[in-house]
N, C-alpha and C positions, 0 to 999 in steps of 0.2 A: 631510849634516845637513839640507840643504834638501829632499832626497827624503823623509827621515823626517818632517819637518814637513808636507810635502804629503800624505803618507799619513794622518797624524793628522787633518789638516783634512778630508780626504775622509770619514773614519770619523765625525767629529763631524757633518758635514753630513748624512750618511746617517741617523744617529740622529735628527737634528732633523726630517728629512723623514718618517720613520716615525711620530714623535710627532705631527706635524701631521696625517698621514693618519688616525691613530687618533682624534684629537680631532674631526676633521671628520666621520668616519663616525659617531661617537657623537652628534654634534650633529644629523646628518641623521636618525638613528633617533629621536631625541627629538622632532624636528620632525614626523616622520611620525606618531608616536603621538599627539602633541598635536593633529594636524589632524583626527583621526577624531572624528565627532560622532554621538551617539545619535539615531536618527531617531524612536524611539518610547520616550522615557525613562520615561513614566508608564504604559506598557501593562501591563495585568494579564491574562495569558493565561487564568487560571482564570475570568475573568469573561465570556469569549466563549461565546456561545450559538448563533451563526450566522456563517458565512463565505460571502461572495459574491465570485466571481472572474469578470470579464466584460469585454467591449469595450462602450463606451458605446452605440454605435449598434445593437448586437445583444445585449442583456442575456439573452435566452432561449437564446443559444448558449453561455453560460458554465456554470460549475459552482456549485452551492449545497450547502453542508453545514449540517446542523443537529444540535444535541445533544439527545438524548432519553434520559431515565433514565440519564444518565452516559455514554452511548455515542454516537459520531458516526455519522450516516447521510448518505449521498450522495443528497440529494433529487432532484437533476437526473439521476440514473442509476437510475431506477425505485425510489428510496427504499432502495437496497441498503445493507447495512452497510458503512461505510468502514473502511479500514485505519487502526486507531487510532494505530499508531506513526507513520504518515506525517503525520497531523493534528497529533500532539504535536510532531513535528519541525518542521512548518511554523510552529506557534505559538512554538516556542522560537527559531527563526531570526528571526521578526519581533520578538520581545522583545529579542534581541541584535543587531538590525540597526544597523550603523554605516556611515558613509561619509564621503568627503572632499567638500567643497563644490566644485562645478565651475562653477556659474553662479547668479546671482540675477537674470538678465535674461530676462524673459518672452518677448522676441523670439527667443531662442535655443531655445525649447521644441521647435521643429520639428527642429532639429539632433539633439536627444536622443530624438526620437520620443516625446515625453512630453506632447503636447497632450491635452486631455481626450477628443477624438474618436479619437485614435490609441492612446493608452496603454492598458495592461492595468490594470484597476481591481481593487483588493483591499479589500473592506470587511469589517470585523470588528465584529459587533453583539452587544450584551449582552442581558440579560433585558428583556422588554417592548419589544423592538426599539430599545433605546437605542444610538445610534451610539458606538463606541469609537474606532476609528481608520479612516482611509481613505487608502490609499497608491496612488499612480499609478506604474506601472512602465513605463519606456521601453526604449530599445535595450539588448539584452543582449550581453555579452562573456563569454569564459570565466570562470566563477566570480564574476561580478559583473554589475551592471546599473545603469542610471541610474534614480533614483527620487526622488519628492518627495511630501510630504504634500499632501493635497487642500486647495486654497486658499492654498498657499504657493508663492512664486516660486523658492525655493531648491532647486536640483537637486544631488543627491549621486551620487557613484559608490559604490553600496552594495556590501557585501561578500557578497551572495548573488545568484545568477542566477535570479530568479523566472520569467523568460521561458522558460528551459529547464525549470524545475520543472513548468510547466503546458503544456509542448509548444506554446508560442504563437509560436515563431519562424517567420517567413515564412508564417504561416497566414492564410488569408482570414478577416477578422473575422466573416463570416457562418457560417463552418464551426464546428460544435459542438466544443467542447474535449473531448478524449478523457477519459472518466471511468473507463475500465477500470483504469488504473494506481492509481487511488485507491480502488477497490472491493475489499472483502474477498471473494475468490473461493473461499476454503477453505470447503467445505460441511460439514465435521464439526467438532464441538466437544466430543466425548466422550473420555474416557480409555480407550483400548483395553484397558489392563490390568484395568479394572473390568468389562469385558464378559464375561458368562457365558452368553449365548445369541445365536445367529445364526439368522435365518430367511430363506429365499429363496423367493420366489414366481416360478415360471417357467411362464408360461401358467396352466394349471389345476393344476399340480403344486406341492406344498410340500415344501421340505427344511428340516429343523431340526437344529441342532448345539448341543450344550451342553458347557460346561466342567465336568468332574466331578473330584472328589477321587480321586486314584490310591490304590488300596488297597495297603497295605504291612504286612507282619507285624512290621516293626521299629518299635516304639513311640517310639524315640528319634530316628527319622529325621524330617527336616523335611517338613511336609505339602506335597505337590506335586499339580498338577492336569494333566489331559489333556483335549484336545478329542475329542469323539466325535459321530458322526452318530446321532441318535435317531429320525429320520423322513426317508424310509421306512427300513424295517429291512433292505431288500436294497440291494446295490450301494453299500456304505458307503465314504465317502472316508477316506483316510489322514489323520492329524493334520496333516502338513505342508501339505497342500492346503487344509485348513480355516484354518490360521494365515495362510497366504499370502492367502487370501480376506479375512480380517479386516484384514490389513495394507493391502490395497487399499481396502477400504471406509473405513477410518479416515483415509486420505490423499486422499479424493476432493476434487478441485479443478477448478472450471469454467474453461473457456477464456475465457468472458465471460458476462455476464447479458444476455439479449435481451428481457426483458419481465417483467411481473408479472401476466399473465393466462394461465391454463392453457387454451389454445385446443384445439379438437378435433383440428386437424391435427398437434398435437404428440403426440397419443395419450398424454397424461398424465392425462386425466380418468378413464380406466379403464386404468391401466398393466398391461401384460402381464408386466412384470418389476419386482419390488420386493425390495430388500435391507433387512432390519431388524436392528438390534442392540439388545440389552437389557442394562443394567448391573445390578450386584448390588443397587442401591437401587431397582430397578423402573422406571427411566427408559428409554423406548424411542425410538429415532430410526429413521425409515424414509426410504429414498431410492428415488424412482420413476424408471424409465427408459422413455423413449418412443421415438418414431420417429427415423430418421435425419434430420438437418437439411437435407440436400441429396442430390443424385444421386451425389456422390463417396463417400458412406457412410463418411466419416472421423470424423464427430461425431454425437452423439445429443442429443436434448433430455432434460433431467433436472430433477427438482425434489425439494425436501425436504418431506415430509409436514407440513402445518400452517403452511407458509410460502409466500408468494405468488410468489417469484421463479423464473423459468425460466432454466436454465443450458444452455450448449453444453458438452458433455463429450466428450473424446476417446474414440474407440471402444475403445481398449485397456482402459479402466476397466470397460466392460461385459463385454468378453471375459474379463478377469481374474477376474470374479466369477461370471458365468453360463455361460461356455463352457469355458475352459481347465481348471478343476478337474474337469470331468466327462469330459475326454478320456482315453482309455486310453493308458497309458505304453508 
């Protein structure tokens, strides 16, 4: 009988321990949730017209984005188009920025690497240069960083690592922040399904290809189209080589943007090789290919007609358009 009572007592004790642990865990979760504070509760991302990211002592080494005609440009990277999705994600992360309070003591700023001269500054500016918010970012840890609002002594452990986002970890403050990851390096913005003409200029020779309706005696058959070489009339390419060429043109993407001046050494002022596509609504996009960028001959200079930026482009793009289609099988 005593043994039975002992077993019953152990079971009851075990149940009580489980209940205690569950209640304690629930309380801890509630405390954690309640301890999170919104850093920018009144931030309206749609009001932002300019973004500045920099170290205080070296503002020119930072990044600056500006919004023009509804599109974001990377002003500090030759005014190149920015990756719109990345900017929208940044604005969304700032709007939802939360953190736990870690300190309200100004004397501890150095421990968090969040003094004004050391911190990474993020300024968000509205129309007519109206300041919206100014965040100072300190030491980063995986998926988080220390942050505080400008003029505030309250330091938070924020739920986003902006140090990593801007590749600012262990970087010399004077070193320019990399703009490449923020720039839109895709060179084409046309729908290849709407293209009905391709023209290649190879030195002084011109090749022209057109998408024509395929003739069929069956009036009930769906209309289909086929690519044909119309100029020159001799040595015509088969359709697959033409469609492969179009696929490459439509997916042109630069390795990086190196400037916004078409210098003579780039050989883009009078390019020897030009690829142009025209859509059914009469819009033409032309891509100029210049000299090799260096002696390794792995990349070429390239530009888009009517736009100022000069790209470095992997040589396989050039070969896929101007060389490989004309090789004999």
